[in-house]
N, CA, C and O atoms as a CHARMM CRD file, in Angstrom:
* protein
*
  276
    1    1 UNK  N      8.71600  10.59000   4.88400 PROA 1      0.00000
    2    1 UNK  CA     9.73400   9.79800   4.23800 PROA 1      0.00000
    3    1 UNK  C      9.36700   9.62300   2.77400 PROA 1      0.00000
    4    1 UNK  O      8.20100   9.41500   2.44000 PROA 1      0.00000
    5    2 UNK  N     10.34700   9.70600   1.91500 PROA 2      0.00000
    6    2 UNK  CA    10.11600   9.52900   0.47900 PROA 2      0.00000
    7    2 UNK  C     10.21900   8.04500   0.14400 PROA 2      0.00000
    8    2 UNK  O     11.26400   7.41900   0.32300 PROA 2      0.00000
    9    3 UNK  N      9.13200   7.51100  -0.33700 PROA 3      0.00000
   10    3 UNK  CA     9.09800   6.09400  -0.71400 PROA 3      0.00000
   11    3 UNK  C      9.40500   5.94700  -2.19700 PROA 3      0.00000
   12    3 UNK  O      9.22400   6.87700  -2.98300 PROA 3      0.00000
   13    4 UNK  N      9.86900   4.77200  -2.55800 PROA 4      0.00000
   14    4 UNK  CA    10.15200   4.48000  -3.96000 PROA 4      0.00000
   15    4 UNK  C      9.27500   3.31900  -4.41000 PROA 4      0.00000
   16    4 UNK  O      8.79700   2.54700  -3.57900 PROA 4      0.00000
   17    5 UNK  N      9.05700   3.18600  -5.71800 PROA 5      0.00000
   18    5 UNK  CA     8.30100   2.03400  -6.20600 PROA 5      0.00000
   19    5 UNK  C      8.97400   0.70300  -5.84400 PROA 5      0.00000
   20    5 UNK  O      8.29900  -0.31900  -5.71900 PROA 5      0.00000
   21    6 UNK  N     10.29200   0.71600  -5.67600 PROA 6      0.00000
   22    6 UNK  CA    10.99800  -0.50400  -5.27800 PROA 6      0.00000
   23    6 UNK  C     10.60800  -0.92100  -3.86200 PROA 6      0.00000
   24    6 UNK  O     10.51200  -2.11300  -3.57000 PROA 6      0.00000
   25    7 UNK  N     10.38300   0.05700  -2.98200 PROA 7      0.00000
   26    7 UNK  CA     9.91500  -0.24100  -1.62700 PROA 7      0.00000
   27    7 UNK  C      8.57100  -0.95700  -1.68700 PROA 7      0.00000
   28    7 UNK  O      8.33800  -1.93000  -0.96900 PROA 7      0.00000
   29    8 UNK  N      7.70500  -0.46800  -2.54100 PROA 8      0.00000
   30    8 UNK  CA     6.38500  -1.07500  -2.71200 PROA 8      0.00000
   31    8 UNK  C      6.51500  -2.50900  -3.22200 PROA 8      0.00000
   32    8 UNK  O      5.82700  -3.40400  -2.73200 PROA 8      0.00000
   33    9 UNK  N      7.38200  -2.73100  -4.19000 PROA 9      0.00000
   34    9 UNK  CA     7.58300  -4.06900  -4.74800 PROA 9      0.00000
   35    9 UNK  C      8.14200  -5.02200  -3.70100 PROA 9      0.00000
   36    9 UNK  O      7.73600  -6.18300  -3.63800 PROA 9      0.00000
   37   10 UNK  N      9.06800  -4.54300  -2.88300 PROA 10     0.00000
   38   10 UNK  CA     9.64300  -5.40900  -1.83400 PROA 10     0.00000
   39   10 UNK  C      8.57500  -5.83300  -0.82800 PROA 10     0.00000
   40   10 UNK  O      8.52300  -6.99400  -0.42200 PROA 10     0.00000
   41   11 UNK  N      7.72600  -4.88900  -0.42900 PROA 11     0.00000
   42   11 UNK  CA     6.67000  -5.21200   0.52900 PROA 11     0.00000
   43   11 UNK  C      5.65000  -6.18100  -0.07400 PROA 11     0.00000
   44   11 UNK  O      5.21100  -7.11900   0.59200 PROA 11     0.00000
   45   12 UNK  N      5.27600  -5.95200  -1.33200 PROA 12     0.00000
   46   12 UNK  CA     4.32000  -6.84600  -1.98200 PROA 12     0.00000
   47   12 UNK  C      4.89600  -8.24900  -2.13700 PROA 12     0.00000
   48   12 UNK  O      4.18300  -9.23300  -1.94600 PROA 12     0.00000
   49   13 UNK  N      6.17400  -8.35200  -2.48000 PROA 13     0.00000
   50   13 UNK  CA     6.81400  -9.66200  -2.62700 PROA 13     0.00000
   51   13 UNK  C      6.87100 -10.38600  -1.28400 PROA 13     0.00000
   52   13 UNK  O      6.61800 -11.58900  -1.21600 PROA 13     0.00000
   53   14 UNK  N      7.20300  -9.66200  -0.21700 PROA 14     0.00000
   54   14 UNK  CA     7.26100 -10.27500   1.10500 PROA 14     0.00000
   55   14 UNK  C      5.88300 -10.77000   1.53400 PROA 14     0.00000
   56   14 UNK  O      5.76100 -11.85200   2.10700 PROA 14     0.00000
   57   15 UNK  N      4.85500  -9.98500   1.25900 PROA 15     0.00000
   58   15 UNK  CA     3.50000 -10.38600   1.61500 PROA 15     0.00000
   59   15 UNK  C      3.07300 -11.62300   0.82400 PROA 15     0.00000
   60   15 UNK  O      2.44200 -12.52900   1.36800 PROA 15     0.00000
   61   16 UNK  N      3.41900 -11.65200  -0.44700 PROA 16     0.00000
   62   16 UNK  CA     3.04900 -12.79700  -1.28700 PROA 16     0.00000
   63   16 UNK  C      3.75800 -14.07900  -0.84300 PROA 16     0.00000
   64   16 UNK  O      3.18800 -15.16700  -0.93100 PROA 16     0.00000
   65   17 UNK  N      4.98800 -13.95300  -0.37200 PROA 17     0.00000
   66   17 UNK  CA     5.75900 -15.12600   0.05100 PROA 17     0.00000
   67   17 UNK  C      5.49200 -15.50700   1.50100 PROA 17     0.00000
   68   17 UNK  O      5.90200 -16.57900   1.94600 PROA 17     0.00000
   69   18 UNK  N      4.81800 -14.65200   2.22900 PROA 18     0.00000
   70   18 UNK  CA     4.56000 -14.92700   3.63400 PROA 18     0.00000
   71   18 UNK  C      5.74100 -14.59700   4.53000 PROA 18     0.00000
   72   18 UNK  O      5.81300 -15.07500   5.66200 PROA 18     0.00000
   73   19 UNK  N      6.66000 -13.79200   4.04300 PROA 19     0.00000
   74   19 UNK  CA     7.82600 -13.40500   4.82900 PROA 19     0.00000
   75   19 UNK  C      7.48900 -12.21100   5.70600 PROA 19     0.00000
   76   19 UNK  O      6.58300 -11.43400   5.40400 PROA 19     0.00000
   77   20 UNK  N      8.23500 -12.07900   6.79900 PROA 20     0.00000
   78   20 UNK  CA     8.03800 -10.93900   7.67900 PROA 20     0.00000
   79   20 UNK  C      9.22100  -9.98600   7.65700 PROA 20     0.00000
   80   20 UNK  O      9.13300  -8.88400   8.19700 PROA 20     0.00000
   81   21 UNK  N     10.31700 -10.38500   7.04800 PROA 21     0.00000
   82   21 UNK  CA    11.50800  -9.53600   6.97000 PROA 21     0.00000
   83   21 UNK  C     11.63100  -8.93200   5.58600 PROA 21     0.00000
   84   21 UNK  O     11.50700  -9.61700   4.57000 PROA 21     0.00000
   85   22 UNK  N     11.88100  -7.61600   5.57300 PROA 22     0.00000
   86   22 UNK  CA    12.03700  -6.89400   4.31600 PROA 22     0.00000
   87   22 UNK  C     13.26900  -6.01700   4.45200 PROA 22     0.00000
   88   22 UNK  O     13.44600  -5.34100   5.46600 PROA 22     0.00000
   89   23 UNK  N     14.12600  -6.02500   3.42600 PROA 23     0.00000
   90   23 UNK  CA    15.31200  -5.16900   3.46800 PROA 23     0.00000
   91   23 UNK  C     15.10900  -3.97300   2.54700 PROA 23     0.00000
   92   23 UNK  O     14.64800  -4.10300   1.41300 PROA 23     0.00000
   93   24 UNK  N     15.46600  -2.80700   3.06900 PROA 24     0.00000
   94   24 UNK  CA    15.40600  -1.56100   2.32200 PROA 24     0.00000
   95   24 UNK  C     16.81800  -0.99200   2.29900 PROA 24     0.00000
   96   24 UNK  O     17.23300  -0.29600   3.22600 PROA 24     0.00000
   97   25 UNK  N     17.54700  -1.29200   1.24000 PROA 25     0.00000
   98   25 UNK  CA    18.93300  -0.83600   1.16000 PROA 25     0.00000
   99   25 UNK  C     19.76600  -1.51700   2.22600 PROA 25     0.00000
  100   25 UNK  O     19.92500  -2.73800   2.20200 PROA 25     0.00000
  101   26 UNK  N     20.30000  -0.74700   3.15900 PROA 26     0.00000
  102   26 UNK  CA    21.14300  -1.31200   4.21400 PROA 26     0.00000
  103   26 UNK  C     20.36700  -1.59300   5.49800 PROA 26     0.00000
  104   26 UNK  O     20.96600  -1.97200   6.50400 PROA 26     0.00000
  105   27 UNK  N     19.05000  -1.41700   5.48300 PROA 27     0.00000
  106   27 UNK  CA    18.22600  -1.64200   6.67400 PROA 27     0.00000
  107   27 UNK  C     17.35200  -2.87100   6.49400 PROA 27     0.00000
  108   27 UNK  O     16.86300  -3.14600   5.39900 PROA 27     0.00000
  109   28 UNK  N     17.16100  -3.60700   7.58200 PROA 28     0.00000
  110   28 UNK  CA    16.29000  -4.77500   7.58700 PROA 28     0.00000
  111   28 UNK  C     15.16800  -4.51100   8.58000 PROA 28     0.00000
  112   28 UNK  O     15.41600  -4.13600   9.72600 PROA 28     0.00000
  113   29 UNK  N     13.93000  -4.70900   8.13100 PROA 29     0.00000
  114   29 UNK  CA    12.76400  -4.50000   8.98700 PROA 29     0.00000
  115   29 UNK  C     12.04500  -5.82900   9.13600 PROA 29     0.00000
  116   29 UNK  O     11.79000  -6.52100   8.15000 PROA 29     0.00000
  117   30 UNK  N     11.71900  -6.18200  10.37700 PROA 30     0.00000
  118   30 UNK  CA    10.94600  -7.39600  10.62100 PROA 30     0.00000
  119   30 UNK  C      9.60200  -6.98800  11.21200 PROA 30     0.00000
  120   30 UNK  O      9.53800  -6.35000  12.26300 PROA 30     0.00000
  121   31 UNK  N      8.53500  -7.36600  10.52400 PROA 31     0.00000
  122   31 UNK  CA     7.18500  -7.03000  10.96700 PROA 31     0.00000
  123   31 UNK  C      6.67400  -8.13700  11.87700 PROA 31     0.00000
  124   31 UNK  O      7.01700  -9.30700  11.70200 PROA 31     0.00000
  125   32 UNK  N      5.85500  -7.76100  12.84600 PROA 32     0.00000
  126   32 UNK  CA     5.34700  -8.73000  13.82000 PROA 32     0.00000
  127   32 UNK  C      4.34900  -9.70400  13.21700 PROA 32     0.00000
  128   32 UNK  O      4.36000 -10.89400  13.53300 PROA 32     0.00000
  129   33 UNK  N      3.49100  -9.19500  12.35300 PROA 33     0.00000
  130   33 UNK  CA     2.46700 -10.05600  11.76500 PROA 33     0.00000
  131   33 UNK  C      2.04200  -9.49300  10.41000 PROA 33     0.00000
  132   33 UNK  O      2.52900  -8.45100   9.97100 PROA 33     0.00000
  133   34 UNK  N      1.13200 -10.19800   9.76600 PROA 34     0.00000
  134   34 UNK  CA     0.66900  -9.81600   8.43400 PROA 34     0.00000
  135   34 UNK  C     -0.05000  -8.46900   8.46900 PROA 34     0.00000
  136   34 UNK  O      0.08000  -7.67100   7.54000 PROA 34     0.00000
  137   35 UNK  N     -0.80300  -8.21400   9.53200 PROA 35     0.00000
  138   35 UNK  CA    -1.52100  -6.94300   9.63600 PROA 35     0.00000
  139   35 UNK  C     -0.55900  -5.75400   9.64600 PROA 35     0.00000
  140   35 UNK  O     -0.82900  -4.72600   9.02600 PROA 35     0.00000
  141   36 UNK  N      0.54900  -5.89900  10.34300 PROA 36     0.00000
  142   36 UNK  CA     1.53200  -4.82300  10.38500 PROA 36     0.00000
  143   36 UNK  C      2.19400  -4.63700   9.02100 PROA 36     0.00000
  144   36 UNK  O      2.47000  -3.50800   8.61400 PROA 36     0.00000
  145   37 UNK  N      2.44800  -5.72900   8.32100 PROA 37     0.00000
  146   37 UNK  CA     3.02200  -5.65800   6.97800 PROA 37     0.00000
  147   37 UNK  C      2.04300  -4.99100   6.00800 PROA 37     0.00000
  148   37 UNK  O      2.44600  -4.18100   5.17400 PROA 37     0.00000
  149   38 UNK  N      0.76600  -5.33200   6.12000 PROA 38     0.00000
  150   38 UNK  CA    -0.24500  -4.71500   5.26100 PROA 38     0.00000
  151   38 UNK  C     -0.39400  -3.22600   5.56600 PROA 38     0.00000
  152   38 UNK  O     -0.63200  -2.43400   4.65400 PROA 38     0.00000
  153   39 UNK  N     -0.25900  -2.83700   6.82200 PROA 39     0.00000
  154   39 UNK  CA    -0.32800  -1.42500   7.18700 PROA 39     0.00000
  155   39 UNK  C      0.85200  -0.66700   6.57700 PROA 39     0.00000
  156   39 UNK  O      0.69000   0.45800   6.10300 PROA 39     0.00000
  157   40 UNK  N      2.03000  -1.27800   6.59100 PROA 40     0.00000
  158   40 UNK  CA     3.19900  -0.64800   5.97400 PROA 40     0.00000
  159   40 UNK  C      3.00400  -0.53200   4.47100 PROA 40     0.00000
  160   40 UNK  O      3.36500   0.48200   3.87300 PROA 40     0.00000
  161   41 UNK  N      2.44400  -1.54900   3.86500 PROA 41     0.00000
  162   41 UNK  CA     2.17500  -1.53400   2.42500 PROA 41     0.00000
  163   41 UNK  C      1.19800  -0.41000   2.08200 PROA 41     0.00000
  164   41 UNK  O      1.38900   0.30200   1.09600 PROA 41     0.00000
  165   42 UNK  N      0.16500  -0.25400   2.88700 PROA 42     0.00000
  166   42 UNK  CA    -0.81500   0.81100   2.67100 PROA 42     0.00000
  167   42 UNK  C     -0.15800   2.18100   2.81300 PROA 42     0.00000
  168   42 UNK  O     -0.44200   3.08900   2.03200 PROA 42     0.00000
  169   43 UNK  N      0.71300   2.33300   3.80000 PROA 43     0.00000
  170   43 UNK  CA     1.40100   3.60400   4.01700 PROA 43     0.00000
  171   43 UNK  C      2.30900   3.96100   2.83900 PROA 43     0.00000
  172   43 UNK  O      2.36700   5.12000   2.42800 PROA 43     0.00000
  173   44 UNK  N      3.01400   2.97000   2.29900 PROA 44     0.00000
  174   44 UNK  CA     3.88200   3.22300   1.15100 PROA 44     0.00000
  175   44 UNK  C      3.04700   3.59500  -0.07100 PROA 44     0.00000
  176   44 UNK  O      3.41100   4.50500  -0.81500 PROA 44     0.00000
  177   45 UNK  N      1.94200   2.90500  -0.28000 PROA 45     0.00000
  178   45 UNK  CA     1.05900   3.24800  -1.40900 PROA 45     0.00000
  179   45 UNK  C      0.52500   4.66900  -1.27100 PROA 45     0.00000
  180   45 UNK  O      0.47600   5.41800  -2.24600 PROA 45     0.00000
  181   46 UNK  N      0.12700   5.03300  -0.06000 PROA 46     0.00000
  182   46 UNK  CA    -0.39300   6.37800   0.17700 PROA 46     0.00000
  183   46 UNK  C      0.69700   7.42900  -0.04900 PROA 46     0.00000
  184   46 UNK  O      0.43600   8.48900  -0.61800 PROA 46     0.00000
  185   47 UNK  N      1.91500   7.12900   0.39800 PROA 47     0.00000
  186   47 UNK  CA     3.01900   8.05700   0.20000 PROA 47     0.00000
  187   47 UNK  C      3.37300   8.23300  -1.26500 PROA 47     0.00000
  188   47 UNK  O      3.63600   9.34900  -1.71300 PROA 47     0.00000
  189   48 UNK  N      3.38000   7.13400  -2.01800 PROA 48     0.00000
  190   48 UNK  CA     3.67300   7.20800  -3.44900 PROA 48     0.00000
  191   48 UNK  C      2.58100   7.96000  -4.20100 PROA 48     0.00000
  192   48 UNK  O      2.86900   8.70500  -5.13700 PROA 48     0.00000
  193   49 UNK  N      1.33900   7.76600  -3.79600 PROA 49     0.00000
  194   49 UNK  CA     0.22900   8.48300  -4.44100 PROA 49     0.00000
  195   49 UNK  C      0.33600   9.97500  -4.15900 PROA 49     0.00000
  196   49 UNK  O      0.04800  10.79500  -5.03100 PROA 49     0.00000
  197   50 UNK  N      0.74800  10.33100  -2.94700 PROA 50     0.00000
  198   50 UNK  CA     0.90200  11.74300  -2.60100 PROA 50     0.00000
  199   50 UNK  C      2.03900  12.38600  -3.39600 PROA 50     0.00000
  200   50 UNK  O      1.98600  13.57300  -3.71700 PROA 50     0.00000
  201   51 UNK  N      3.06000  11.59700  -3.70900 PROA 51     0.00000
  202   51 UNK  CA     4.18200  12.08600  -4.50500 PROA 51     0.00000
  203   51 UNK  C      3.85100  12.11500  -5.99100 PROA 51     0.00000
  204   51 UNK  O      4.59900  12.68300  -6.78700 PROA 51     0.00000
  205   52 UNK  N      2.73700  11.50500  -6.36300 PROA 52     0.00000
  206   52 UNK  CA     2.35200  11.43300  -7.76700 PROA 52     0.00000
  207   52 UNK  C      3.10300  10.36000  -8.53100 PROA 52     0.00000
  208   52 UNK  O      3.17900  10.40600  -9.75900 PROA 52     0.00000
  209   53 UNK  N      3.66300   9.38700  -7.80700 PROA 53     0.00000
  210   53 UNK  CA     4.45600   8.34500  -8.45900 PROA 53     0.00000
  211   53 UNK  C      3.62300   7.13400  -8.85700 PROA 53     0.00000
  212   53 UNK  O      4.04000   6.34700  -9.70700 PROA 53     0.00000
  213   54 UNK  N      2.45700   6.97900  -8.25500 PROA 54     0.00000
  214   54 UNK  CA     1.51600   5.94300  -8.69400 PROA 54     0.00000
  215   54 UNK  C      0.13600   6.58800  -8.76800 PROA 54     0.00000
  216   54 UNK  O     -0.14200   7.57700  -8.08900 PROA 54     0.00000
  217   55 UNK  N     -0.70000   6.02500  -9.58700 PROA 55     0.00000
  218   55 UNK  CA    -2.04500   6.58200  -9.76700 PROA 55     0.00000
  219   55 UNK  C     -2.91900   6.22000  -8.57400 PROA 55     0.00000
  220   55 UNK  O     -2.82900   5.12300  -8.02400 PROA 55     0.00000
  221   56 UNK  N     -3.74800   7.14800  -8.19700 PROA 56     0.00000
  222   56 UNK  CA    -4.71400   6.87800  -7.14100 PROA 56     0.00000
  223   56 UNK  C     -5.88200   6.11800  -7.74400 PROA 56     0.00000
  224   56 UNK  O     -6.18500   6.28000  -8.92600 PROA 56     0.00000
  225   57 UNK  N     -6.53200   5.30000  -6.95400 PROA 57     0.00000
  226   57 UNK  CA    -7.70700   4.61100  -7.48500 PROA 57     0.00000
  227   57 UNK  C     -8.79000   5.62400  -7.84200 PROA 57     0.00000
  228   57 UNK  O     -8.92300   6.64900  -7.17400 PROA 57     0.00000
  229   58 UNK  N     -9.55400   5.34900  -8.87700 PROA 58     0.00000
  230   58 UNK  CA   -10.59800   6.29900  -9.27500 PROA 58     0.00000
  231   58 UNK  C    -11.68500   6.40300  -8.21100 PROA 58     0.00000
  232   58 UNK  O    -12.01800   5.42800  -7.53700 PROA 58     0.00000
  233   59 UNK  N    -12.22200   7.59900  -8.07900 PROA 59     0.00000
  234   59 UNK  CA   -13.32400   7.80400  -7.14600 PROA 59     0.00000
  235   59 UNK  C    -14.62800   7.43900  -7.83300 PROA 59     0.00000
  236   59 UNK  O    -14.79400   7.65200  -9.03400 PROA 59     0.00000
  237   60 UNK  N    -15.52700   6.90100  -7.07600 PROA 60     0.00000
  238   60 UNK  CA   -16.82300   6.53400  -7.62800 PROA 60     0.00000
  239   60 UNK  C    -17.91300   7.26300  -6.85300 PROA 60     0.00000
  240   60 UNK  O    -17.89300   7.32200  -5.62400 PROA 60     0.00000
  241   61 UNK  N    -18.84400   7.80500  -7.58600 PROA 61     0.00000
  242   61 UNK  CA   -20.01500   8.42600  -6.97900 PROA 61     0.00000
  243   61 UNK  C    -21.22500   7.65600  -7.47300 PROA 61     0.00000
  244   61 UNK  O    -21.44900   7.54700  -8.67900 PROA 61     0.00000
  245   62 UNK  N    -21.98800   7.13600  -6.56600 PROA 62     0.00000
  246   62 UNK  CA   -23.16700   6.35100  -6.95000 PROA 62     0.00000
  247   62 UNK  C    -24.41300   7.11900  -6.54800 PROA 62     0.00000
  248   62 UNK  O    -24.54400   7.60000  -5.42300 PROA 62     0.00000
  249   63 UNK  N    -25.31000   7.21600  -7.49400 PROA 63     0.00000
  250   63 UNK  CA   -26.56000   7.94300  -7.27200 PROA 63     0.00000
  251   63 UNK  C    -27.71200   6.96400  -7.46800 PROA 63     0.00000
  252   63 UNK  O    -27.77600   6.24200  -8.46300 PROA 63     0.00000
  253   64 UNK  N    -28.59500   6.95800  -6.52100 PROA 64     0.00000
  254   64 UNK  CA   -29.79100   6.12500  -6.66400 PROA 64     0.00000
  255   64 UNK  C    -31.01700   7.01800  -6.61500 PROA 64     0.00000
  256   64 UNK  O    -31.06100   8.00900  -5.88700 PROA 64     0.00000
  257   65 UNK  N    -31.98300   6.65400  -7.38500 PROA 65     0.00000
  258   65 UNK  CA   -33.23000   7.42800  -7.38900 PROA 65     0.00000
  259   65 UNK  C    -34.42500   6.48000  -7.31900 PROA 65     0.00000
  260   65 UNK  O    -34.32700   5.29300  -7.62700 PROA 65     0.00000
  261   66 UNK  N    -35.49200   7.01800  -6.92500 PROA 66     0.00000
  262   66 UNK  CA   -36.73400   6.24300  -6.95400 PROA 66     0.00000
  263   66 UNK  C    -37.87900   7.21100  -7.24300 PROA 66     0.00000
  264   66 UNK  O    -37.72900   8.42400  -7.10100 PROA 66     0.00000
  265   67 UNK  N    -38.99900   6.67200  -7.64000 PROA 67     0.00000
  266   67 UNK  CA   -40.16400   7.50200  -7.98300 PROA 67     0.00000
  267   67 UNK  C    -40.91600   7.84200  -6.72400 PROA 67     0.00000
  268   67 UNK  O    -42.10800   7.82500  -7.03000 PROA 67     0.00000
  269   68 UNK  N    -40.80800   8.07200  -5.74500 PROA 68     0.00000
  270   68 UNK  CA   -41.62900   8.34400  -4.57800 PROA 68     0.00000
  271   68 UNK  C    -43.04800   7.79600  -4.70600 PROA 68     0.00000
  272   68 UNK  O    -43.79700   8.25500  -5.56900 PROA 68     0.00000
  273   69 UNK  N    -43.41600   6.89000  -3.92800 PROA 69     0.00000
  274   69 UNK  CA   -44.75300   6.30500  -4.01500 PROA 69     0.00000
  275   69 UNK  C    -45.65400   6.77100  -2.92900 PROA 69     0.00000
  276   69 UNK  O    -46.81400   6.36200  -2.87200 PROA 69     0.00000
């Protein structure tokens, strides 16, 4: 499914307000709990990143060294 940045904004607003119902155009979705809403939010973010519509978080590589004793 092709997600839009507006879908992301609607989900974030619903999460911030503590609402479980989100409307997407002519459809209304009611999530069972906050975990399900957060999973949907994560899925939309992942879909938008795959489409190149939002930036992916930077990758970090951490290197540790020690002097061998």
